[in-house]
PyMOL Python script that loads the backbone (N, CA, C, O; Angstrom):
from pymol import cmd

cmd.read_pdbstr("""\
ATOM      1  N   MET A   1      30.513  46.984  -0.302  1.00  0.00           N
ATOM      2  CA  MET A   1      30.881  46.095   0.755  1.00  0.00           C
ATOM      3  C   MET A   1      31.746  44.778   0.370  1.00  0.00           C
ATOM      4  O   MET A   1      31.315  44.047  -0.522  1.00  0.00           O
ATOM      5  N   GLY A   2      32.834  44.500   0.960  1.00  0.00           N
ATOM      6  CA  GLY A   2      33.592  43.583   0.598  1.00  0.00           C
ATOM      7  C   GLY A   2      33.439  42.364   1.456  1.00  0.00           C
ATOM      8  O   GLY A   2      33.014  42.421   2.610  1.00  0.00           O
ATOM      9  N   ILE A   3      33.886  40.999   0.710  1.00  0.00           N
ATOM     10  CA  ILE A   3      33.473  39.762   1.504  1.00  0.00           C
ATOM     11  C   ILE A   3      34.259  39.797   3.060  1.00  0.00           C
ATOM     12  O   ILE A   3      33.808  39.068   3.944  1.00  0.00           O
ATOM     13  N   ASN A   4      35.173  40.476   3.274  1.00  0.00           N
ATOM     14  CA  ASN A   4      35.889  40.390   4.546  1.00  0.00           C
ATOM     15  C   ASN A   4      35.483  41.763   5.504  1.00  0.00           C
ATOM     16  O   ASN A   4      36.136  42.059   6.505  1.00  0.00           O
ATOM     17  N   LYS A   5      34.465  42.434   5.096  1.00  0.00           N
ATOM     18  CA  LYS A   5      33.939  43.737   5.867  1.00  0.00           C
ATOM     19  C   LYS A   5      32.760  43.314   6.766  1.00  0.00           C
ATOM     20  O   LYS A   5      31.818  42.788   6.174  1.00  0.00           O
ATOM     21  N   GLU A   6      32.664  43.459   8.087  1.00  0.00           N
ATOM     22  CA  GLU A   6      31.589  43.037   8.713  1.00  0.00           C
ATOM     23  C   GLU A   6      30.480  43.862   8.655  1.00  0.00           C
ATOM     24  O   GLU A   6      30.637  45.000   8.212  1.00  0.00           O
ATOM     25  N   SER A   7      29.349  43.482   9.036  1.00  0.00           N
ATOM     26  CA  SER A   7      27.915  44.311   8.511  1.00  0.00           C
ATOM     27  C   SER A   7      26.949  44.070   9.889  1.00  0.00           C
ATOM     28  O   SER A   7      27.244  43.216  10.724  1.00  0.00           O
ATOM     29  N   ASP A   8      25.922  44.820   9.991  1.00  0.00           N
ATOM     30  CA  ASP A   8      24.888  44.595  10.942  1.00  0.00           C
ATOM     31  C   ASP A   8      23.765  44.303  10.259  1.00  0.00           C
ATOM     32  O   ASP A   8      22.720  44.325  10.909  1.00  0.00           O
ATOM     33  N   ILE A   9      23.709  44.009   9.001  1.00  0.00           N
ATOM     34  CA  ILE A   9      22.624  43.741   8.149  1.00  0.00           C
ATOM     35  C   ILE A   9      22.423  42.223   8.312  1.00  0.00           C
ATOM     36  O   ILE A   9      23.322  41.387   8.226  1.00  0.00           O
ATOM     37  N   SER A  10      21.084  41.973   8.565  1.00  0.00           N
ATOM     38  CA  SER A  10      20.640  40.564   8.695  1.00  0.00           C
ATOM     39  C   SER A  10      19.806  40.282   7.468  1.00  0.00           C
ATOM     40  O   SER A  10      19.308  41.144   6.744  1.00  0.00           O
ATOM     41  N   ALA A  11      19.705  38.860   7.307  1.00  0.00           N
ATOM     42  CA  ALA A  11      19.042  38.346   6.017  1.00  0.00           C
ATOM     43  C   ALA A  11      18.792  37.004   6.284  1.00  0.00           C
ATOM     44  O   ALA A  11      19.529  36.394   7.058  1.00  0.00           O
ATOM     45  N   ASN A  12      17.748  36.413   5.686  1.00  0.00           N
ATOM     46  CA  ASN A  12      17.548  35.071   5.744  1.00  0.00           C
ATOM     47  C   ASN A  12      17.836  34.352   4.288  1.00  0.00           C
ATOM     48  O   ASN A  12      17.672  34.890   3.194  1.00  0.00           O
ATOM     49  N   ILE A  13      18.275  33.092   4.516  1.00  0.00           N
ATOM     50  CA  ILE A  13      18.584  32.611   2.864  1.00  0.00           C
ATOM     51  C   ILE A  13      17.824  30.927   3.186  1.00  0.00           C
ATOM     52  O   ILE A  13      17.845  30.202   4.180  1.00  0.00           O
ATOM     53  N   GLN A  14      17.173  30.780   1.778  1.00  0.00           N
ATOM     54  CA  GLN A  14      16.486  29.580   1.488  1.00  0.00           C
ATOM     55  C   GLN A  14      17.113  29.065   0.452  1.00  0.00           C
ATOM     56  O   GLN A  14      17.576  29.822  -0.402  1.00  0.00           O
ATOM     57  N   ILE A  15      17.254  27.534   0.331  1.00  0.00           N
ATOM     58  CA  ILE A  15      17.708  27.028  -0.814  1.00  0.00           C
ATOM     59  C   ILE A  15      16.881  25.722  -1.041  1.00  0.00           C
ATOM     60  O   ILE A  15      16.545  24.926  -0.163  1.00  0.00           O
ATOM     61  N   GLY A  16      16.637  25.653  -2.266  1.00  0.00           N
ATOM     62  CA  GLY A  16      15.727  24.355  -2.752  1.00  0.00           C
ATOM     63  C   GLY A  16      15.504  24.523  -4.244  1.00  0.00           C
ATOM     64  O   GLY A  16      15.779  25.439  -5.019  1.00  0.00           O
ATOM     65  N   PRO A  17      14.899  23.306  -4.400  1.00  0.00           N
ATOM     66  CA  PRO A  17      14.447  22.921  -5.760  1.00  0.00           C
ATOM     67  C   PRO A  17      13.390  23.695  -6.394  1.00  0.00           C
ATOM     68  O   PRO A  17      12.381  23.846  -5.704  1.00  0.00           O
ATOM     69  N   THR A  18      13.393  24.259  -7.636  1.00  0.00           N
ATOM     70  CA  THR A  18      12.135  24.871  -8.174  1.00  0.00           C
ATOM     71  C   THR A  18      11.246  23.791  -8.908  1.00  0.00           C
ATOM     72  O   THR A  18      11.758  22.686  -9.085  1.00  0.00           O
ATOM     73  N   THR A  19      10.089  23.993  -9.304  1.00  0.00           N
ATOM     74  CA  THR A  19       9.306  23.205 -10.176  1.00  0.00           C
ATOM     75  C   THR A  19       9.833  23.153 -11.560  1.00  0.00           C
ATOM     76  O   THR A  19       9.310  22.420 -12.399  1.00  0.00           O
ATOM     77  N   HIS A  20      10.812  23.878 -11.815  1.00  0.00           N
ATOM     78  CA  HIS A  20      11.498  23.924 -13.180  1.00  0.00           C
ATOM     79  C   HIS A  20      12.642  23.027 -13.213  1.00  0.00           C
ATOM     80  O   HIS A  20      13.152  22.689 -14.282  1.00  0.00           O
ATOM     81  N   GLY A  21      13.066  22.627 -12.077  1.00  0.00           N
ATOM     82  CA  GLY A  21      14.454  21.779 -12.103  1.00  0.00           C
ATOM     83  C   GLY A  21      15.576  22.560 -12.013  1.00  0.00           C
ATOM     84  O   GLY A  21      16.690  22.230 -12.421  1.00  0.00           O
ATOM     85  N   MET A  22      15.252  23.726 -11.412  1.00  0.00           N
ATOM     86  CA  MET A  22      16.403  24.578 -11.101  1.00  0.00           C
ATOM     87  C   MET A  22      16.474  24.508  -9.466  1.00  0.00           C
ATOM     88  O   MET A  22      15.599  24.120  -8.691  1.00  0.00           O
ATOM     89  N   VAL A  23      17.888  25.041  -9.160  1.00  0.00           N
ATOM     90  CA  VAL A  23      18.160  25.257  -7.592  1.00  0.00           C
ATOM     91  C   VAL A  23      18.076  26.665  -7.405  1.00  0.00           C
ATOM     92  O   VAL A  23      18.706  27.452  -8.111  1.00  0.00           O
ATOM     93  N   ARG A  24      17.254  27.042  -6.400  1.00  0.00           N
ATOM     94  CA  ARG A  24      17.133  28.607  -6.202  1.00  0.00           C
ATOM     95  C   ARG A  24      17.595  28.694  -4.822  1.00  0.00           C
ATOM     96  O   ARG A  24      17.437  27.876  -3.915  1.00  0.00           O
ATOM     97  N   ILE A  25      18.204  29.845  -4.810  1.00  0.00           N
ATOM     98  CA  ILE A  25      19.026  30.523  -3.689  1.00  0.00           C
ATOM     99  C   ILE A  25      18.219  31.670  -3.256  1.00  0.00           C
ATOM    100  O   ILE A  25      18.435  32.692  -3.908  1.00  0.00           O
ATOM    101  N   TYR A  26      17.354  31.760  -2.332  1.00  0.00           N
ATOM    102  CA  TYR A  26      16.602  32.937  -2.151  1.00  0.00           C
ATOM    103  C   TYR A  26      17.013  33.810  -0.630  1.00  0.00           C
ATOM    104  O   TYR A  26      17.201  33.388   0.511  1.00  0.00           O
ATOM    105  N   ILE A  27      17.042  34.969  -1.119  1.00  0.00           N
ATOM    106  CA  ILE A  27      17.680  35.582   0.122  1.00  0.00           C
ATOM    107  C   ILE A  27      16.711  36.949   0.460  1.00  0.00           C
ATOM    108  O   ILE A  27      16.433  37.777  -0.407  1.00  0.00           O
ATOM    109  N   GLU A  28      16.323  37.021   1.651  1.00  0.00           N
ATOM    110  CA  GLU A  28      15.534  37.932   1.847  1.00  0.00           C
ATOM    111  C   GLU A  28      15.985  38.759   3.200  1.00  0.00           C
ATOM    112  O   GLU A  28      16.315  38.106   4.190  1.00  0.00           O
ATOM    113  N   GLY A  29      15.997  40.252   3.239  1.00  0.00           N
ATOM    114  CA  GLY A  29      16.265  40.972   4.058  1.00  0.00           C
ATOM    115  C   GLY A  29      15.669  42.460   4.331  1.00  0.00           C
ATOM    116  O   GLY A  29      14.536  42.463   3.848  1.00  0.00           O
ATOM    117  N   GLU A  30      15.913  43.513   4.809  1.00  0.00           N
ATOM    118  CA  GLU A  30      15.070  44.512   4.989  1.00  0.00           C
ATOM    119  C   GLU A  30      14.870  45.079   3.894  1.00  0.00           C
ATOM    120  O   GLU A  30      15.794  45.721   3.393  1.00  0.00           O
ATOM    121  N   GLY A  31      13.561  44.983   3.218  1.00  0.00           N
ATOM    122  CA  GLY A  31      13.146  45.562   2.185  1.00  0.00           C
ATOM    123  C   GLY A  31      13.673  45.226   0.786  1.00  0.00           C
ATOM    124  O   GLY A  31      13.636  45.989  -0.179  1.00  0.00           O
ATOM    125  N   ILE A  32      14.270  43.727   0.809  1.00  0.00           N
ATOM    126  CA  ILE A  32      14.868  43.202  -0.385  1.00  0.00           C
ATOM    127  C   ILE A  32      14.842  41.700  -0.427  1.00  0.00           C
ATOM    128  O   ILE A  32      15.085  40.998   0.555  1.00  0.00           O
ATOM    129  N   GLU A  33      14.502  41.205  -1.734  1.00  0.00           N
ATOM    130  CA  GLU A  33      14.020  40.026  -1.967  1.00  0.00           C
ATOM    131  C   GLU A  33      14.854  39.550  -3.260  1.00  0.00           C
ATOM    132  O   GLU A  33      14.632  40.036  -4.369  1.00  0.00           O
ATOM    133  N   ILE A  34      15.899  38.492  -3.017  1.00  0.00           N
ATOM    134  CA  ILE A  34      16.731  38.256  -4.132  1.00  0.00           C
ATOM    135  C   ILE A  34      16.569  36.474  -4.483  1.00  0.00           C
ATOM    136  O   ILE A  34      17.111  35.572  -3.843  1.00  0.00           O
ATOM    137  N   PRO A  35      15.896  36.364  -5.374  1.00  0.00           N
ATOM    138  CA  PRO A  35      15.672  34.861  -5.841  1.00  0.00           C
ATOM    139  C   PRO A  35      16.907  34.794  -6.812  1.00  0.00           C
ATOM    140  O   PRO A  35      17.116  35.650  -7.672  1.00  0.00           O
ATOM    141  N   MET A  36      17.659  33.762  -6.608  1.00  0.00           N
ATOM    142  CA  MET A  36      18.838  33.475  -7.786  1.00  0.00           C
ATOM    143  C   MET A  36      18.724  31.878  -8.063  1.00  0.00           C
ATOM    144  O   MET A  36      18.846  30.962  -7.250  1.00  0.00           O
ATOM    145  N   ASP A  37      18.467  31.826  -9.374  1.00  0.00           N
ATOM    146  CA  ASP A  37      18.177  30.297  -9.896  1.00  0.00           C
ATOM    147  C   ASP A  37      19.477  29.756 -10.869  1.00  0.00           C
ATOM    148  O   ASP A  37      19.939  30.414 -11.802  1.00  0.00           O
ATOM    149  N   PHE A  38      19.910  28.551 -10.485  1.00  0.00           N
ATOM    150  CA  PHE A  38      20.893  28.007 -11.037  1.00  0.00           C
ATOM    151  C   PHE A  38      20.675  26.606 -11.510  1.00  0.00           C
ATOM    152  O   PHE A  38      20.092  25.787 -10.799  1.00  0.00           O
ATOM    153  N   ASP A  39      21.086  26.347 -12.571  1.00  0.00           N
ATOM    154  CA  ASP A  39      20.882  24.742 -13.074  1.00  0.00           C
ATOM    155  C   ASP A  39      21.971  23.867 -12.095  1.00  0.00           C
ATOM    156  O   ASP A  39      23.020  24.287 -11.607  1.00  0.00           O
ATOM    157  N   PRO A  40      21.382  22.543 -11.976  1.00  0.00           N
ATOM    158  CA  PRO A  40      22.018  21.656 -10.976  1.00  0.00           C
ATOM    159  C   PRO A  40      23.641  21.739 -11.042  1.00  0.00           C
ATOM    160  O   PRO A  40      24.310  21.637 -10.014  1.00  0.00           O
ATOM    161  N   GLU A  41      24.174  21.913 -12.204  1.00  0.00           N
ATOM    162  CA  GLU A  41      25.626  21.808 -12.674  1.00  0.00           C
ATOM    163  C   GLU A  41      26.118  22.919 -11.725  1.00  0.00           C
ATOM    164  O   GLU A  41      26.980  22.776 -10.858  1.00  0.00           O
ATOM    165  N   GLU A  42      25.475  23.993 -12.005  1.00  0.00           N
ATOM    166  CA  GLU A  42      26.059  25.374 -11.176  1.00  0.00           C
ATOM    167  C   GLU A  42      26.103  25.105  -9.634  1.00  0.00           C
ATOM    168  O   GLU A  42      27.059  25.236  -8.870  1.00  0.00           O
ATOM    169  N   ALA A  43      24.764  24.677  -9.361  1.00  0.00           N
ATOM    170  CA  ALA A  43      24.607  24.632  -7.965  1.00  0.00           C
ATOM    171  C   ALA A  43      25.780  23.776  -7.351  1.00  0.00           C
ATOM    172  O   ALA A  43      26.414  24.198  -6.383  1.00  0.00           O
ATOM    173  N   GLU A  44      26.018  22.709  -7.869  1.00  0.00           N
ATOM    174  CA  GLU A  44      26.849  21.905  -7.415  1.00  0.00           C
ATOM    175  C   GLU A  44      28.215  22.735  -7.096  1.00  0.00           C
ATOM    176  O   GLU A  44      28.685  22.860  -5.965  1.00  0.00           O
ATOM    177  N   GLU A  45      28.806  23.313  -8.362  1.00  0.00           N
ATOM    178  CA  GLU A  45      29.924  24.340  -8.458  1.00  0.00           C
ATOM    179  C   GLU A  45      29.981  25.181  -6.924  1.00  0.00           C
ATOM    180  O   GLU A  45      30.797  25.058  -6.010  1.00  0.00           O
ATOM    181  N   ILE A  46      28.849  26.022  -7.035  1.00  0.00           N
ATOM    182  CA  ILE A  46      28.965  26.556  -5.851  1.00  0.00           C
ATOM    183  C   ILE A  46      28.937  25.960  -4.639  1.00  0.00           C
ATOM    184  O   ILE A  46      29.439  26.584  -3.704  1.00  0.00           O
ATOM    185  N   ALA A  47      28.420  24.797  -4.419  1.00  0.00           N
ATOM    186  CA  ALA A  47      28.380  23.869  -3.041  1.00  0.00           C
ATOM    187  C   ALA A  47      29.778  23.819  -2.863  1.00  0.00           C
ATOM    188  O   ALA A  47      30.247  24.182  -1.784  1.00  0.00           O
ATOM    189  N   GLU A  48      30.744  23.292  -4.066  1.00  0.00           N
ATOM    190  CA  GLU A  48      31.912  22.991  -3.873  1.00  0.00           C
ATOM    191  C   GLU A  48      32.676  24.340  -3.274  1.00  0.00           C
ATOM    192  O   GLU A  48      33.490  24.180  -2.365  1.00  0.00           O
ATOM    193  N   GLU A  49      32.440  25.506  -3.727  1.00  0.00           N
ATOM    194  CA  GLU A  49      33.022  26.805  -3.411  1.00  0.00           C
ATOM    195  C   GLU A  49      32.790  26.926  -1.890  1.00  0.00           C
ATOM    196  O   GLU A  49      33.722  27.227  -1.145  1.00  0.00           O
ATOM    197  N   ILE A  50      31.428  26.668  -1.389  1.00  0.00           N
ATOM    198  CA  ILE A  50      31.284  27.037  -0.148  1.00  0.00           C
ATOM    199  C   ILE A  50      32.022  25.814   0.819  1.00  0.00           C
ATOM    200  O   ILE A  50      32.480  26.069   1.933  1.00  0.00           O
ATOM    201  N   ARG A  51      32.052  24.620   0.281  1.00  0.00           N
ATOM    202  CA  ARG A  51      32.978  23.705   1.227  1.00  0.00           C
ATOM    203  C   ARG A  51      34.443  24.169   1.261  1.00  0.00           C
ATOM    204  O   ARG A  51      35.075  24.248   2.315  1.00  0.00           O
ATOM    205  N   ALA A  52      34.872  24.424   0.243  1.00  0.00           N
ATOM    206  CA  ALA A  52      36.247  24.932   0.066  1.00  0.00           C
ATOM    207  C   ALA A  52      36.726  26.360   1.024  1.00  0.00           C
ATOM    208  O   ALA A  52      37.771  26.571   1.640  1.00  0.00           O
ATOM    209  N   ALA A  53      35.634  27.109   0.873  1.00  0.00           N
ATOM    210  CA  ALA A  53      35.883  28.503   1.706  1.00  0.00           C
ATOM    211  C   ALA A  53      35.475  27.954   3.348  1.00  0.00           C
ATOM    212  O   ALA A  53      35.993  28.558   4.287  1.00  0.00           O
ATOM    213  N   ALA A  54      34.787  27.108   3.549  1.00  0.00           N
ATOM    214  CA  ALA A  54      34.544  26.601   4.915  1.00  0.00           C
ATOM    215  C   ALA A  54      35.913  25.835   5.442  1.00  0.00           C
ATOM    216  O   ALA A  54      36.301  25.998   6.599  1.00  0.00           O
ATOM    217  N   ALA A  55      36.580  25.027   4.550  1.00  0.00           N
ATOM    218  CA  ALA A  55      37.774  24.518   4.706  1.00  0.00           C
ATOM    219  C   ALA A  55      38.755  25.611   5.265  1.00  0.00           C
ATOM    220  O   ALA A  55      39.247  25.588   6.393  1.00  0.00           O
ATOM    221  N   GLN A  56      38.950  26.498   4.382  1.00  0.00           N
ATOM    222  CA  GLN A  56      39.970  27.481   4.864  1.00  0.00           C
ATOM    223  C   GLN A  56      39.701  28.268   6.207  1.00  0.00           C
ATOM    224  O   GLN A  56      40.564  28.516   7.050  1.00  0.00           O
ATOM    225  N   ALA A  57      38.230  28.659   6.281  1.00  0.00           N
ATOM    226  CA  ALA A  57      37.754  29.510   7.290  1.00  0.00           C
ATOM    227  C   ALA A  57      38.425  28.571   8.587  1.00  0.00           C
ATOM    228  O   ALA A  57      39.143  29.010   9.486  1.00  0.00           O
ATOM    229  N   ARG A  58      38.024  27.335   8.423  1.00  0.00           N
ATOM    230  CA  ARG A  58      38.516  26.424   9.705  1.00  0.00           C
ATOM    231  C   ARG A  58      39.880  26.411   9.981  1.00  0.00           C
ATOM    232  O   ARG A  58      40.152  26.367  11.181  1.00  0.00           O
ATOM    233  N   LEU A  59      40.900  26.440   9.124  1.00  0.00           N
ATOM    234  CA  LEU A  59      42.219  26.625   9.032  1.00  0.00           C
ATOM    235  C   LEU A  59      42.538  28.183   9.602  1.00  0.00           C
ATOM    236  O   LEU A  59      43.487  28.255  10.384  1.00  0.00           O
ATOM    237  N   ILE A  60      42.105  28.944   9.405  1.00  0.00           N
ATOM    238  CA  ILE A  60      42.289  30.420   9.824  1.00  0.00           C
ATOM    239  C   ILE A  60      41.692  30.423  11.427  1.00  0.00           C
ATOM    240  O   ILE A  60      42.308  30.855  12.402  1.00  0.00           O
ATOM    241  N   GLY A  61      40.618  29.951  11.432  1.00  0.00           N
ATOM    242  CA  GLY A  61      39.815  29.895  12.895  1.00  0.00           C
ATOM    243  C   GLY A  61      40.626  28.975  13.752  1.00  0.00           C
ATOM    244  O   GLY A  61      40.668  29.206  14.960  1.00  0.00           O
ATOM    245  N   ASP A  62      41.208  28.062  13.303  1.00  0.00           N
ATOM    246  CA  ASP A  62      42.304  27.016  14.299  1.00  0.00           C
ATOM    247  C   ASP A  62      43.639  27.378  14.234  1.00  0.00           C
ATOM    248  O   ASP A  62      44.507  26.610  14.649  1.00  0.00           O
ATOM    249  N   GLY A  63      43.892  28.419  13.777  1.00  0.00           N
ATOM    250  CA  GLY A  63      45.483  28.994  13.964  1.00  0.00           C
ATOM    251  C   GLY A  63      45.744  29.493  15.468  1.00  0.00           C
ATOM    252  O   GLY A  63      45.032  29.619  16.464  1.00  0.00           O
ATOM    253  N   PRO A  64      46.878  29.681  15.215  1.00  0.00           N
ATOM    254  CA  PRO A  64      47.593  30.418  16.741  1.00  0.00           C
ATOM    255  C   PRO A  64      46.840  31.529  17.307  1.00  0.00           C
ATOM    256  O   PRO A  64      46.657  31.595  18.523  1.00  0.00           O
ATOM    257  N   LYS A  65      46.384  32.421  16.487  1.00  0.00           N
ATOM    258  CA  LYS A  65      45.691  33.501  17.171  1.00  0.00           C
ATOM    259  C   LYS A  65      44.138  33.051  17.278  1.00  0.00           C
ATOM    260  O   LYS A  65      43.462  33.617  18.137  1.00  0.00           O
ATOM    261  N   GLY A  66      43.695  32.331  16.677  1.00  0.00           N
ATOM    262  CA  GLY A  66      42.133  32.215  16.535  1.00  0.00           C
ATOM    263  C   GLY A  66      41.711  30.772  16.888  1.00  0.00           C
ATOM    264  O   GLY A  66      40.672  30.262  16.471  1.00  0.00           O
ATOM    265  N   LYS A  67      42.714  30.081  17.790  1.00  0.00           N
ATOM    266  CA  LYS A  67      42.225  28.743  18.089  1.00  0.00           C
ATOM    267  C   LYS A  67      41.032  28.712  18.661  1.00  0.00           C
ATOM    268  O   LYS A  67      40.875  29.333  19.712  1.00  0.00           O
ATOM    269  N   GLY A  68      39.878  27.927  18.034  1.00  0.00           N
ATOM    270  CA  GLY A  68      38.647  27.632  18.788  1.00  0.00           C
ATOM    271  C   GLY A  68      37.739  28.793  18.318  1.00  0.00           C
ATOM    272  O   GLY A  68      36.529  28.602  18.446  1.00  0.00           O
ATOM    273  N   LYS A  69      38.147  29.959  17.796  1.00  0.00           N
ATOM    274  CA  LYS A  69      37.431  31.107  17.714  1.00  0.00           C
ATOM    275  C   LYS A  69      36.154  30.845  16.589  1.00  0.00           C
ATOM    276  O   LYS A  69      36.310  30.578  15.397  1.00  0.00           O
ATOM    277  N   GLY A  70      34.900  30.994  17.283  1.00  0.00           N
ATOM    278  CA  GLY A  70      33.991  30.850  16.245  1.00  0.00           C
ATOM    279  C   GLY A  70      33.267  29.664  16.223  1.00  0.00           C
ATOM    280  O   GLY A  70      32.301  29.514  15.475  1.00  0.00           O
ATOM    281  N   LYS A  71      33.737  28.655  17.129  1.00  0.00           N
ATOM    282  CA  LYS A  71      33.185  27.226  16.883  1.00  0.00           C
ATOM    283  C   LYS A  71      31.809  27.441  17.794  1.00  0.00           C
ATOM    284  O   LYS A  71      31.548  28.050  18.832  1.00  0.00           O
ATOM    285  N   GLY A  72      30.975  26.512  16.734  1.00  0.00           N
ATOM    286  CA  GLY A  72      29.467  26.312  17.422  1.00  0.00           C
ATOM    287  C   GLY A  72      28.746  27.640  16.966  1.00  0.00           C
ATOM    288  O   GLY A  72      27.534  27.571  17.169  1.00  0.00           O
ATOM    289  N   LYS A  73      29.095  28.638  16.494  1.00  0.00           N
ATOM    290  CA  LYS A  73      28.106  29.726  15.967  1.00  0.00           C
ATOM    291  C   LYS A  73      27.517  29.457  14.602  1.00  0.00           C
ATOM    292  O   LYS A  73      28.248  28.914  13.773  1.00  0.00           O
ATOM    293  N   ARG A  74      26.309  29.767  14.283  1.00  0.00           N
ATOM    294  CA  ARG A  74      25.887  29.768  13.003  1.00  0.00           C
ATOM    295  C   ARG A  74      24.976  30.890  12.861  1.00  0.00           C
ATOM    296  O   ARG A  74      24.443  31.119  11.775  1.00  0.00           O
TER     297      ARG A  74
END
""", "prot")
cmd.dss("prot")
cmd.show_as("cartoon", "prot")
cmd.util.cbc("prot")
cmd.orient("prot")
């Protein structure tokens, strides 16, 4: 599955610190649990990548064909 392919799969995501000083991203879906631990610096890099992707998505969503598309959905 690619990043731009839609899917009907649903999952929950939790993000928080661990007792070992790591940042855990925990994904849980149908029959799968994925705990991913990152040191704080890696977590900050991931956060920057998410912010950059969100900024690009806004530009795409606010373009001529998609003006306002997807606003308010989470």
